[in-house]
Backbone as a printed PyTorch tensor [residue, N CA C, xyz], in Angstrom:
tensor([[[  8.2690, -16.3920,  27.0990],
         [  7.0200, -17.0310,  27.8480],
         [  6.9370, -17.8340,  29.1000]],

        [[  7.3060, -18.2140,  30.1380],
         [  6.9200, -18.9790,  31.1070],
         [  6.6600, -17.3270,  32.0890]],

        [[  7.3250, -16.6700,  31.9490],
         [  5.7960, -15.3470,  32.9380],
         [  4.7820, -14.9900,  32.0080]],

        [[  4.4920, -14.9840,  31.1660],
         [  3.1440, -14.5910,  30.8850],
         [  2.6420, -15.6410,  31.3220]],

        [[  3.1580, -17.4900,  31.1920],
         [  2.6570, -18.0590,  31.2180],
         [  1.4460, -18.0080,  32.5930]],

        [[  2.6970, -18.0350,  33.2250],
         [  2.6470, -17.5940,  34.6380],
         [  1.2730, -16.4620,  35.5880]],

        [[  1.5340, -16.0080,  34.5190],
         [ -0.2660, -14.6320,  34.7370],
         [ -0.9550, -14.5590,  34.0570]],

        [[ -0.8590, -14.8990,  33.1590],
         [ -2.2610, -15.5120,  32.1610],
         [ -3.2760, -15.7710,  33.2900]],

        [[ -3.6300, -16.6450,  34.1970],
         [ -4.4980, -17.2030,  34.5690],
         [ -4.9560, -16.3430,  35.7050]],

        [[ -3.8340, -15.4040,  36.3070],
         [ -4.5030, -14.2520,  36.4030],
         [ -5.3120, -12.8950,  36.2450]],

        [[ -4.3200, -12.8610,  34.8750],
         [ -5.2550, -11.7080,  34.0870],
         [ -6.2760, -12.0790,  33.9700]],

        [[ -6.3250, -12.9160,  33.3180],
         [ -7.8970, -13.1930,  33.1670],
         [ -9.1970, -13.2060,  34.0570]],

        [[ -9.0640, -14.0020,  35.4330],
         [ -9.0260, -13.6640,  36.4980],
         [ -9.3710, -12.6330,  36.9010]],

        [[ -8.4290, -11.1620,  36.7170],
         [ -9.0120, -10.0280,  37.4690],
         [ -9.1890,  -9.5570,  36.3760]],

        [[ -9.3330,  -9.2790,  35.1460],
         [ -9.9140,  -8.5900,  34.2780],
         [ -8.3420,  -7.8000,  33.7460]],

        [[ -8.0330,  -7.4020,  33.0740],
         [ -7.2650,  -6.5060,  32.0110],
         [ -6.5430,  -4.6160,  32.3490]],

        [[ -7.8840,  -4.7860,  33.0260],
         [ -8.1900,  -3.2770,  33.9180],
         [ -6.8330,  -2.9020,  34.8590]],

        [[ -6.7260,  -4.9250,  35.6980],
         [ -5.4130,  -4.9600,  36.7110],
         [ -3.9950,  -4.3350,  35.6910]],

        [[ -3.7510,  -5.0770,  34.5150],
         [ -2.9700,  -5.4220,  34.2230],
         [ -1.9160,  -4.4070,  34.6530]],

        [[ -1.8200,  -2.9790,  34.6810],
         [ -0.8060,  -2.3120,  34.8760],
         [  0.1330,  -2.4350,  36.1090]],

        [[ -1.2020,  -2.7760,  37.3040],
         [ -0.4600,  -2.5960,  38.8820],
         [ -0.5610,  -4.7550,  39.0120]],

        [[ -0.4120,  -5.6250,  38.1930],
         [  0.0440,  -6.6540,  38.3040],
         [  1.5760,  -6.0260,  37.5610]],

        [[  1.7240,  -5.4520,  36.4310],
         [  2.8140,  -6.1890,  36.1440],
         [  3.4490,  -5.6160,  37.2170]],

        [[  3.2920,  -4.4250,  37.7450],
         [  4.5930,  -3.5730,  38.7100],
         [  5.0650,  -4.4110,  39.8220]],

        [[  3.6140,  -5.1810,  40.4300],
         [  3.5000,  -6.4080,  41.5050],
         [  4.8220,  -7.2310,  40.8400]],

        [[  4.5220,  -8.4160,  39.8690],
         [  5.4960,  -9.1310,  39.1910],
         [  6.7450,  -8.8290,  38.3950]],

        [[  7.1700,  -7.4030,  37.7920],
         [  8.8190,  -6.6910,  37.9910],
         [  9.0680,  -7.0970,  39.6740]],

        [[  8.2880,  -5.7850,  40.5470],
         [  9.1540,  -5.8700,  41.6630],
         [  9.1280,  -7.5220,  41.8580]],

        [[  8.4560,  -7.9500,  42.4750],
         [  9.0170,  -9.5960,  42.4020],
         [ 10.7920,  -9.8810,  41.9080]],

        [[ 10.1520,  -9.4750,  40.6650],
         [ 11.2210, -10.2860,  39.8340],
         [ 12.9140,  -9.6700,  40.7360]],

        [[ 12.8570,  -8.6350,  40.0500],
         [ 13.2700,  -7.4340,  41.0000],
         [ 14.1350,  -8.3540,  41.7320]],

        [[ 13.5860,  -8.0610,  43.1860],
         [ 13.4470,  -9.2310,  44.1200],
         [ 14.2910, -10.1690,  44.2610]],

        [[ 14.1040, -10.6320,  43.6290],
         [ 14.4380, -12.2640,  42.9560],
         [ 15.8460, -12.4830,  42.4740]],

        [[ 15.7210, -11.2100,  42.1640],
         [ 16.7620, -11.5600,  40.8150],
         [ 16.9350, -12.5190,  39.6480]],

        [[ 15.3630, -12.5290,  39.4380],
         [ 14.7840, -12.7850,  38.0130],
         [ 14.1680, -14.0200,  38.2660]],

        [[ 14.5390, -14.6810,  39.0090],
         [ 13.9630, -15.7340,  39.4010],
         [ 12.5720, -16.0090,  40.1790]],

        [[ 11.9330, -16.3520,  40.2970],
         [ 10.0330, -16.2020,  40.4840],
         [  9.8290, -17.2410,  41.1280]],

        [[  9.3230, -17.1530,  43.0710],
         [  9.9510, -17.7450,  43.8180],
         [ 10.9190, -18.2180,  44.9070]],

        [[ 11.9560, -17.9180,  44.3050],
         [ 13.3580, -17.6750,  44.9690],
         [ 13.5180, -16.7550,  45.8800]],

        [[ 14.3240, -16.6570,  46.7240],
         [ 14.9980, -14.8490,  47.6950],
         [ 15.9730, -15.1710,  47.6540]],

        [[ 15.8740, -13.5370,  47.1420],
         [ 16.5550, -12.7350,  47.5560],
         [ 17.6650, -13.2080,  48.6450]],

        [[ 19.3820, -13.0460,  47.9080],
         [ 20.1810, -13.2850,  49.7650],
         [ 19.4170, -11.4880,  50.0750]],

        [[ 20.3210, -11.5400,  52.0140],
         [ 19.8960, -10.4330,  52.3860],
         [ 20.3790,  -9.6220,  52.2260]],

        [[ 20.0330,  -7.9090,  52.7790],
         [ 21.3840,  -6.9470,  51.3020],
         [ 20.4910,  -6.1410,  52.6550]],

        [[ 21.3200,  -4.8610,  52.8820],
         [ 21.4080,  -3.7630,  53.5010],
         [ 19.2990,  -3.5010,  53.6210]],

        [[ 18.8680,  -3.8230,  52.5550],
         [ 17.5430,  -3.1190,  52.5480],
         [ 16.3670,  -4.4220,  53.6500]],

        [[ 17.5540,  -4.9110,  53.2910],
         [ 16.2490,  -6.9020,  54.8040],
         [ 16.4600,  -6.0390,  55.9780]],

        [[ 18.0200,  -5.8620,  56.5560],
         [ 18.4690,  -5.4320,  57.7670],
         [ 17.6330,  -4.1300,  58.1290]],

        [[ 17.3570,  -3.4860,  57.0340],
         [ 17.1600,  -2.0520,  57.0500],
         [ 15.8510,  -2.4400,  57.9030]],

        [[ 14.3060,  -3.3390,  56.6610],
         [ 13.5650,  -3.8930,  57.0560],
         [ 12.6860,  -4.0840,  57.9300]],

        [[ 14.4410,  -5.0120,  58.9750],
         [ 13.8130,  -5.6660,  60.1840],
         [ 13.5460,  -5.0200,  61.2270]],

        [[ 14.8540,  -3.4930,  61.1010],
         [ 14.7630,  -2.7860,  62.1350],
         [ 13.0670,  -2.1470,  62.1260]],

        [[ 12.7430,  -2.1460,  60.6640],
         [ 11.6100,  -0.6930,  60.7510],
         [ 10.1540,  -1.5910,  61.7680]],

        [[ 10.5710,  -3.1950,  61.1110],
         [  9.3760,  -4.2150,  61.9510],
         [  9.5140,  -4.6140,  63.5250]],

        [[ 10.6960,  -3.3310,  64.1570],
         [ 11.3300,  -3.4860,  65.4800],
         [ 10.4330,  -2.2860,  65.8050]],

        [[ 10.6500,  -1.3310,  65.2440],
         [  9.8820,  -0.1340,  65.8250],
         [  8.8440,   0.4540,  66.1250]],

        [[  7.9310,  -1.2290,  66.2800],
         [  6.8170,  -0.2720,  66.8420],
         [  6.6750,  -1.8820,  68.2880]],

        [[  7.4950,  -2.6880,  68.2910],
         [  7.4980,  -3.8130,  69.2880],
         [  6.9070,  -2.9800,  70.5230]],

        [[  7.3180,  -1.7400,  71.1710],
         [  6.6120,  -1.3850,  72.5010],
         [  5.8000,  -1.1980,  72.2150]],

        [[  5.2420,  -0.3570,  71.0060],
         [  3.7440,   0.3160,  70.7280],
         [  2.8610,  -1.2270,  70.9000]],

        [[  2.9030,  -2.4030,  70.0040],
         [  2.2780,  -3.8780,  70.4240],
         [  2.5140,  -4.8820,  71.6650]],

        [[  3.8630,  -3.9440,  72.0270],
         [  3.7720,  -4.2750,  74.3200],
         [  2.0330,  -3.9010,  74.4080]],

        [[  2.6200,  -1.8330,  74.7900],
         [  1.9720,  -1.7470,  75.2730],
         [  0.3030,  -2.5370,  75.6070]],

        [[  0.3550,  -2.7120,  73.9140],
         [ -2.1740,  -2.8620,  73.8600],
         [ -1.7660,  -4.3700,  74.2080]],

        [[ -0.7510,  -5.2420,  73.9640],
         [ -0.7840,  -6.2870,  74.1210],
         [ -1.1620,  -6.8100,  75.4480]],

        [[ -0.2940,  -6.0840,  76.4500],
         [  0.0620,  -6.0930,  77.8580],
         [ -2.1940,  -5.6150,  77.8860]],

        [[ -2.5470,  -4.3700,  78.1680],
         [ -3.3960,  -3.9300,  77.9220],
         [ -4.8230,  -4.8060,  77.6270]],

        [[ -4.8300,  -5.2640,  76.6120],
         [ -5.9640,  -6.3610,  76.3360],
         [ -6.3800,  -7.3030,  75.9750]],

        [[ -5.4360,  -8.3730,  76.3630],
         [ -4.4130,  -9.2910,  76.7090],
         [ -4.2680, -10.3880,  75.3840]],

        [[ -4.0030,  -9.5290,  74.9400],
         [ -3.6270,  -9.8980,  72.8660],
         [ -2.4540, -10.5770,  72.4150]],

        [[ -2.0010, -11.4560,  72.2780],
         [ -0.7020, -11.8070,  72.7360],
         [ -0.3240, -10.9320,  71.2140]],

        [[  0.6190, -10.4560,  71.3640],
         [  1.8060,  -9.7280,  71.0240],
         [  2.9600,  -9.8090,  69.2200]],

        [[  2.8750, -11.1410,  69.5320],
         [  3.4840, -11.9540,  68.2590],
         [  1.8650, -11.7850,  67.1450]],

        [[  1.0400, -12.5970,  67.9290],
         [ -0.4820, -12.5380,  66.6400],
         [ -1.0800, -10.6240,  66.8960]],

        [[ -0.4690,  -9.8190,  66.9630],
         [ -0.1750,  -8.5530,  66.9190],
         [  0.5040,  -8.1830,  65.8570]],

        [[  1.8440,  -8.7200,  65.5370],
         [  2.4520,  -8.2760,  65.2500],
         [  2.8140,  -8.9480,  63.5010]],

        [[  1.8340, -10.2040,  63.9430],
         [  1.8820, -10.9060,  62.5730],
         [  0.7010, -10.2260,  61.6740]],

        [[ -0.5490, -10.2340,  62.8170],
         [ -1.5690,  -8.3280,  61.5540],
         [ -0.6140,  -8.0790,  60.2350]],

        [[ -0.0780,  -7.4440,  62.0030],
         [  0.1130,  -5.9120,  61.6500],
         [  0.9180,  -5.7720,  59.7880]],

        [[  2.1350,  -7.1260,  60.0500],
         [  3.1400,  -6.9040,  58.8750],
         [  2.3570,  -8.0230,  57.7580]],

        [[  0.8890,  -8.9570,  58.0450],
         [  0.0170,  -8.8320,  57.1200],
         [ -0.3240,  -7.8780,  56.4210]],

        [[ -1.4190,  -6.4760,  57.3110],
         [ -1.4810,  -6.4700,  56.5030],
         [ -1.8010,  -4.5380,  56.1380]],

        [[ -0.0910,  -3.8430,  57.4770],
         [  0.0590,  -3.4930,  56.5130],
         [  1.9770,  -3.2260,  55.6810]],

        [[  2.4200,  -4.0690,  56.1230],
         [  4.0580,  -4.3930,  56.2740],
         [  5.4250,  -3.1920,  57.0930]],

        [[  4.1670,  -2.3430,  58.2370],
         [  4.1930,  -2.0100,  59.4000],
         [  4.6510,  -0.5900,  58.2700]],

        [[  4.1650,  -0.4820,  57.2620],
         [  3.5960,   1.2820,  57.1250],
         [  2.5900,   1.4430,  57.3410]],

        [[  2.8510,   2.4490,  58.4850],
         [  2.2480,   3.5030,  58.6260],
         [  0.6290,   4.4820,  58.4980]],

        [[  1.5060,   5.2850,  56.5760],
         [  0.4150,   6.0230,  55.7110],
         [ -0.0400,   5.1580,  54.7750]],

        [[ -0.5720,   4.0050,  54.6690],
         [ -1.1890,   2.9720,  53.9590],
         [ -2.4690,   2.9760,  54.3250]],

        [[ -3.3270,   3.3530,  53.0730],
         [ -4.2580,   3.2590,  52.9460],
         [ -5.3120,   2.3280,  51.7450]],

        [[ -5.6710,   1.7550,  52.2120],
         [ -6.5050,   0.3700,  51.1120],
         [ -7.5670,   1.5350,  50.7330]],

        [[ -8.0620,   0.2710,  49.2910],
         [ -8.7940,   1.4670,  48.2540],
         [-10.5840,   0.9860,  48.6270]],

        [[-10.3110,   0.5430,  49.9730],
         [-11.2540,   0.5810,  50.5950],
         [-11.7420,   1.4240,  51.9200]],

        [[-10.6460,   1.7920,  52.0360],
         [-10.3810,   2.7520,  52.8780],
         [ -9.9550,   2.6800,  54.2080]],

        [[ -9.8240,   1.7840,  54.0480],
         [ -8.3190,   0.7590,  55.6960],
         [ -7.1690,   1.6760,  55.8600]],

        [[ -7.4690,   2.4470,  56.8500],
         [ -6.1560,   2.5390,  57.5720],
         [ -5.0260,   2.5670,  57.9900]],

        [[ -3.8380,   2.2910,  58.1990],
         [ -2.9990,   3.2790,  59.0480],
         [ -2.1880,   1.6990,  58.8240]],

        [[ -1.0340,   1.2510,  60.2420],
         [ -0.1540,   0.1310,  60.2660],
         [ -1.3240,  -1.3140,  60.6440]],

        [[ -2.5150,  -1.2050,  61.2750],
         [ -3.3680,  -1.9860,  61.6750],
         [ -4.6500,  -2.4790,  60.3720]],

        [[ -4.4670,  -1.4790,  59.7260],
         [ -5.3910,  -1.1540,  58.5010],
         [ -6.9360,  -1.6560,  59.1770]],

        [[ -7.5670,  -0.0700,  60.2800],
         [ -8.4550,  -0.0330,  60.4710],
         [ -9.6900,   0.4600,  59.9190]],

        [[-10.4180,   0.9210,  59.4550],
         [-11.1920,   0.9410,  58.5490],
         [-11.6740,   2.2890,  59.9340]],

        [[-12.1140,   2.8440,  58.7760],
         [-12.9380,   4.3650,  59.6400],
         [-13.8450,   4.4070,  61.2410]],

        [[-14.4560,   3.8100,  60.4440],
         [-16.0580,   2.8660,  61.3150],
         [-15.7420,   2.4470,  62.5600]],

        [[-14.2750,   1.6810,  62.6180],
         [-14.4060,   0.4410,  63.7210],
         [-13.4670,   1.8990,  64.7170]],

        [[-12.6720,   2.2350,  63.7780],
         [-11.4310,   4.0650,  64.5720],
         [-12.7850,   4.2930,  65.4810]],

        [[-13.6690,   4.9370,  64.1650],
         [-14.6090,   5.9670,  65.3470],
         [-16.1550,   4.5030,  66.7100]],

        [[-15.6550,   3.4470,  66.2520],
         [-16.2500,   2.6550,  67.0070],
         [-15.3810,   2.4900,  68.9720]],

        [[-13.4270,   3.0760,  68.5970],
         [-13.0310,   2.7520,  69.4220],
         [-12.4340,   3.7310,  70.3910]],

        [[-13.0460,   4.9700,  69.5800],
         [-12.8980,   6.9440,  70.1690],
         [-11.9290,   6.3190,  69.4400]],

        [[-11.6100,   6.1720,  68.6860],
         [-10.0490,   6.8820,  67.6400],
         [-10.3920,   8.1370,  66.3930]],

        [[-10.2160,   9.1040,  66.0000],
         [-10.2260,   9.6010,  64.9980],
         [ -9.3440,   9.9000,  64.2950]],

        [[ -8.0060,   9.4900,  64.7210],
         [ -6.1060,  10.2210,  64.0780],
         [ -6.0830,   8.6190,  63.6610]],

        [[ -6.7090,   7.4310,  62.8260],
         [ -6.3660,   6.5610,  61.9040],
         [ -4.3510,   6.4260,  61.6100]],

        [[ -4.1160,   8.0430,  61.5210],
         [ -2.8390,   7.5810,  61.0870],
         [ -1.9230,   7.8850,  61.7220]],

        [[ -1.8880,   7.4690,  63.1930],
         [ -1.8820,   8.1690,  64.7420],
         [ -0.9160,   6.9190,  64.9100]],

        [[  0.2020,   6.1350,  64.8190],
         [  0.3910,   4.9530,  65.2540],
         [ -0.4800,   4.3280,  66.3340]],

        [[ -0.3290,   5.8000,  67.5410],
         [ -0.3900,   5.3870,  67.9140],
         [ -2.2740,   4.8870,  68.1930]],

        [[ -2.7980,   5.1680,  67.9430],
         [ -4.0150,   5.2490,  68.0030],
         [ -4.6570,   4.2440,  67.5930]],

        [[ -4.7600,   4.2170,  66.0410],
         [ -4.6690,   2.6140,  64.9360],
         [ -4.4390,   1.2150,  66.2450]],

        [[ -3.1080,   1.3140,  66.5200],
         [ -2.9370,  -0.4710,  66.8500],
         [ -3.5750,  -0.0920,  67.6620]],

        [[ -3.5620,   1.2070,  69.0220],
         [ -4.7880,   1.0880,  69.4220],
         [ -6.6560,  -0.1930,  69.0500]],

        [[ -7.2190,   0.6170,  68.2630],
         [ -8.7040,   0.7600,  67.6180],
         [ -8.1440,  -0.8610,  67.6300]],

        [[ -6.3180,  -1.3190,  66.4570],
         [ -6.9680,  -2.8780,  65.2840],
         [ -6.5010,  -4.1640,  66.4520]],

        [[ -6.0010,  -3.0270,  67.5170],
         [ -5.8680,  -4.3020,  68.7820],
         [ -7.6540,  -4.1930,  69.8380]],

        [[ -7.6560,  -3.5070,  69.9040],
         [ -8.6850,  -3.2240,  70.6700],
         [-10.3830,  -4.2820,  69.7040]],

        [[ -9.8630,  -3.6500,  68.6570],
         [-10.6470,  -5.2630,  67.2010],
         [-10.3990,  -6.5290,  67.3230]],

        [[ -9.0060,  -6.6800,  67.2170],
         [ -8.9220,  -8.1070,  67.2330],
         [ -9.5900,  -8.7370,  68.7130]],

        [[ -9.2160,  -8.0060,  69.2830],
         [ -9.1870,  -8.3460,  71.1620],
         [-10.6160,  -8.7090,  70.5740]],

        [[-12.0020,  -8.0490,  70.3120],
         [-13.3700,  -8.9320,  70.4310],
         [-13.5130,  -9.9500,  69.3100]],

        [[-12.3880,  -9.3040,  68.2830],
         [-12.7860, -11.2340,  67.2300],
         [-12.4720, -11.9570,  67.2870]],

        [[-11.1650, -11.9550,  69.2250],
         [-11.0460, -13.1700,  69.8380],
         [-11.8500, -13.6770,  71.2570]],

        [[-12.8730, -12.8960,  71.1440],
         [-13.8630, -12.7330,  72.1180],
         [-15.2850, -13.2220,  71.3460]],

        [[-15.1090, -13.3820,  70.5370],
         [-16.2810, -13.5520,  69.7400],
         [-16.3370, -14.9650,  68.9430]],

        [[-15.0540, -14.7570,  69.2190],
         [-14.7710, -16.4130,  67.9700],
         [-14.0080, -17.5180,  69.2140]],

        [[-14.2770, -18.2220,  70.6690],
         [-14.2000, -18.7120,  70.5870],
         [-12.5010, -18.5850,  71.7940]],

        [[-11.9400, -17.5600,  71.1850],
         [-10.1730, -17.2450,  71.7510],
         [ -9.8950, -18.3140,  70.2920]],

        [[ -9.9130, -18.4480,  69.5690],
         [ -9.4580, -19.1450,  68.1550],
         [ -8.6810, -17.9740,  67.1840]],

        [[ -7.5690, -18.2980,  66.8810],
         [ -6.8750, -16.9240,  66.2910],
         [ -7.2110, -16.7840,  64.9940]],

        [[ -6.6450, -18.0740,  64.2640],
         [ -7.4890, -18.6490,  62.8750],
         [ -8.8110, -17.6970,  62.9960]],

        [[ -9.7660, -18.3700,  63.3920],
         [-11.6420, -17.6660,  63.5620],
         [-10.7030, -16.0400,  63.3110]],

        [[-11.0450, -15.6380,  64.4400],
         [-10.5430, -13.9380,  64.2360],
         [ -9.8220, -13.1780,  63.3910]],

        [[ -8.9660, -14.1410,  63.0020],
         [ -8.2010, -13.4090,  61.5540],
         [ -8.8580, -13.6220,  60.9860]],

        [[ -9.9160, -14.4040,  60.2680],
         [-10.0230, -14.8800,  59.5600],
         [-11.6570, -13.3850,  59.2280]],

        [[-12.0680, -13.4430,  60.5890],
         [-13.2110, -12.4510,  60.7780],
         [-12.3750, -11.1110,  60.9480]],

        [[-11.0710, -10.9740,  60.8060],
         [-10.4520, -10.0500,  60.6030],
         [-10.4180,  -9.2380,  59.4080]],

        [[-10.0460, -10.2270,  58.2110],
         [-10.2570, -10.0230,  56.6040],
         [-11.5380, -10.1070,  55.6850]],

        [[-12.3920, -10.6910,  56.5460],
         [-13.4980, -11.1630,  56.0430],
         [-14.8050, -10.4820,  56.3070]],

        [[-14.9140, -10.0750,  57.6760],
         [-15.5320,  -9.7980,  58.8680],
         [-15.9400, -10.9990,  59.7270]],

        [[-16.5050, -10.3470,  60.9630],
         [-17.1490, -11.5000,  61.6220],
         [-18.8650, -12.6550,  61.6350]],

        [[-19.5910, -11.7310,  60.6760],
         [-20.8350, -12.4450,  60.2660],
         [-20.6020, -13.0160,  59.0440]],

        [[-19.1400, -12.9010,  58.9250],
         [-18.9230, -14.3910,  57.2270],
         [-18.4040, -15.0890,  58.1330]],

        [[-17.8040, -15.2310,  58.3830],
         [-16.8630, -16.2130,  59.6570],
         [-18.2280, -17.3160,  59.9320]],

        [[-18.8520, -16.2660,  61.0950],
         [-19.9260, -16.7360,  61.4670],
         [-20.7380, -18.0910,  60.8930]],

        [[-21.5870, -17.2640,  59.4000],
         [-22.5430, -18.0920,  57.8320],
         [-21.7330, -19.0140,  57.8090]],

        [[-20.2570, -19.2290,  57.3560],
         [-19.7590, -20.5000,  57.0060],
         [-19.1010, -21.7930,  58.5800]],

        [[-19.7590, -20.6890,  59.8990],
         [-18.8760, -21.5550,  60.1190],
         [-17.8710, -22.4140,  61.4410]],

        [[-16.7330, -20.9320,  59.8970],
         [-15.3600, -21.3260,  60.4430],
         [-14.7870, -20.3280,  59.3580]],

        [[-13.6520, -20.6910,  59.1810],
         [-12.8750, -19.2430,  58.4240],
         [-13.5990, -19.7160,  56.3860]],

        [[-13.9870, -19.0500,  56.2440],
         [-14.2720, -18.6450,  55.2290],
         [-13.6310, -19.6710,  53.7400]],

        [[-14.7530, -19.4570,  52.7560],
         [-13.9420, -20.5340,  51.4020],
         [-13.6120, -19.4960,  50.5430]],

        [[-13.1970, -18.3400,  50.6610],
         [-12.9640, -17.5650,  50.1680],
         [-11.0220, -17.5800,  49.9680]],

        [[-10.3680, -17.6840,  48.3280],
         [ -9.0750, -18.1910,  48.9470],
         [ -8.0170, -16.9070,  49.3030]],

        [[ -8.9340, -15.0310,  48.5340],
         [ -7.7990, -14.6040,  49.1150],
         [ -8.1950, -15.2650,  50.8680]],

        [[ -9.4190, -14.9840,  52.1210],
         [ -9.0300, -14.7970,  53.0080],
         [ -8.6380, -16.0680,  53.7720]],

        [[ -8.5150, -16.6410,  52.6450],
         [ -7.2730, -18.8700,  53.3140],
         [ -6.2640, -18.6640,  52.9650]],

        [[ -5.5960, -17.7710,  52.0810],
         [ -4.7830, -16.4010,  52.5520],
         [ -3.5290, -16.1310,  52.9250]],

        [[ -4.7490, -14.9450,  53.0830],
         [ -4.3580, -14.0050,  54.6350],
         [ -3.8420, -15.2770,  55.7300]],

        [[ -5.3550, -16.0840,  56.3340],
         [ -4.8070, -16.5980,  57.4830],
         [ -3.8780, -17.1910,  57.3060]],

        [[ -3.5380, -18.3990,  56.9490],
         [ -2.3080, -18.4990,  56.4890],
         [ -1.1160, -18.1120,  56.1860]],

        [[ -0.6510, -16.3090,  56.0050],
         [  0.3080, -15.9990,  55.8140],
         [  0.2550, -14.9680,  57.6620]],

        [[ -0.8890, -15.0780,  58.1020],
         [ -1.1610, -14.4600,  59.5660],
         [  0.1540, -15.7090,  59.9120]],

        [[ -0.2910, -16.6010,  60.6350],
         [  0.0340, -18.3000,  61.0910],
         [  1.2600, -17.6840,  60.6190]],

        [[  1.3470, -17.4660,  59.9130],
         [  3.1930, -18.2870,  59.1100],
         [  3.4070, -16.9940,  60.1930]],

        [[  3.0820, -15.2260,  60.2480],
         [  3.9300, -14.7490,  60.4620],
         [  4.2440, -15.2750,  61.8590]],

        [[  2.6480, -15.4340,  62.9940],
         [  3.1310, -15.3800,  64.2650],
         [  3.6060, -16.6940,  64.3840]],

        [[  3.7610, -17.2080,  63.9910],
         [  5.1890, -18.7730,  64.0840],
         [  6.5440, -18.1120,  64.9220]],

        [[  6.7350, -16.9910,  63.6510],
         [  8.4910, -16.1050,  63.4490],
         [  8.3810, -15.7050,  64.4340]],

        [[  7.2410, -14.7390,  64.3810],
         [  7.2310, -13.6070,  66.0800],
         [  7.1240, -14.3530,  67.5380]],

        [[  6.6850, -15.1770,  67.7900],
         [  6.1240, -16.1350,  68.5810],
         [  7.6590, -16.3180,  70.0060]],

        [[  8.6260, -16.8650,  69.4340],
         [ 10.0200, -16.4660,  69.5430],
         [ 10.4920, -15.7210,  69.8340]],

        [[ 10.6910, -14.3010,  68.7910],
         [ 11.3460, -13.3890,  68.8020],
         [  9.8420, -11.7670,  69.9350]],

        [[  8.6180, -12.2130,  70.4730],
         [  8.6070, -10.9440,  70.5680],
         [  7.4640, -12.3690,  72.1290]],

        [[  8.8420, -13.2680,  72.2780],
         [  8.7920, -13.3620,  74.1270],
         [  8.7430, -13.0020,  75.4060]],

        [[  8.8410, -12.3400,  74.6280],
         [  9.5620, -10.8170,  75.9540],
         [  8.3910, -10.1730,  75.9280]],

        [[  7.2900,  -9.8520,  74.7980],
         [  6.3570,  -8.7520,  74.8420],
         [  5.0580,  -9.5870,  75.0220]],

        [[  5.1240, -10.8230,  75.7290],
         [  4.1730, -11.4490,  75.6050],
         [  3.2470, -10.9730,  76.2010]],

        [[  1.1130, -11.3420,  76.0390],
         [  0.3650, -10.1600,  76.2460],
         [ -0.2830, -12.1510,  77.7810]],

        [[ -0.9610, -10.6480,  78.2800],
         [ -1.3720, -12.3920,  79.2820],
         [ -2.4210, -12.1230,  79.2570]],

        [[ -3.2760, -13.3430,  79.0190],
         [ -4.4800, -13.8870,  78.7970],
         [ -5.1220, -13.9510,  79.7170]],

        [[ -5.0500, -12.7280,  81.1100],
         [ -6.3690, -12.1430,  81.7730],
         [ -6.9750, -11.4340,  81.0980]],

        [[ -9.3040, -11.1650,  81.0920],
         [ -9.5860, -10.8980,  80.7820],
         [ -8.9610,  -8.8590,  80.2740]],

        [[ -9.0920,  -8.3190,  80.2180],
         [ -8.6550,  -7.2970,  79.0370],
         [ -8.7520,  -5.7720,  79.8740]],

        [[ -8.3990,  -4.5840,  80.4000],
         [ -8.4000,  -4.0290,  81.5440],
         [ -9.5360,  -2.8280,  80.5890]],

        [[-10.5040,  -2.3260,  81.5290],
         [-11.2350,  -1.4230,  81.1100],
         [ -9.9560,  -0.3230,  80.5000]],

        [[-11.2090,   0.1750,  79.2190],
         [-10.2760,   1.2800,  78.2950],
         [-10.1220,   2.0080,  78.3750]],

        [[ -8.9650,   2.6290,  78.3440],
         [ -8.2740,   3.3550,  77.9790],
         [ -7.2630,   4.5180,  77.3270]]])
């Protein structure tokens, strides 16, 4: 009964069309947490495999962090929030790959193969660099713009009041703090980005 009370408001707000998806997500959460919502499961071999999967893109992150002058921990945090380090993931809106780059954004940065991790990360980091420049080098505003669009952030004069965007920014900043010490050796220069290549 408690489970139904927890998901009932969500069902009302998104409509019953999304119920199968929501039920699948909730069951997966219950399974991972040993049946207790809101509690973390103890580390398992899967958790260790996940950590290794997250580290497999560190060289790529280091490469583009240095090239475009973006903090490596911020790149990894965005990648984690956007795709959970899955290479071939696609959103319903058409965003692709590790950094969930829209095809139009990829083309703007000369990238045609967004399923290629190298090209996807290059486009995503260049776009993140652009957003940092546009939003006074404020990582929270740049991340909000990555989620909601730069014009929306400008329209509201800060992080838009949308719950999804606010949750997204909080999640990315939480991941960023986690990765800052881990990625210290990957830290990017604060110098202006080099020319495109």
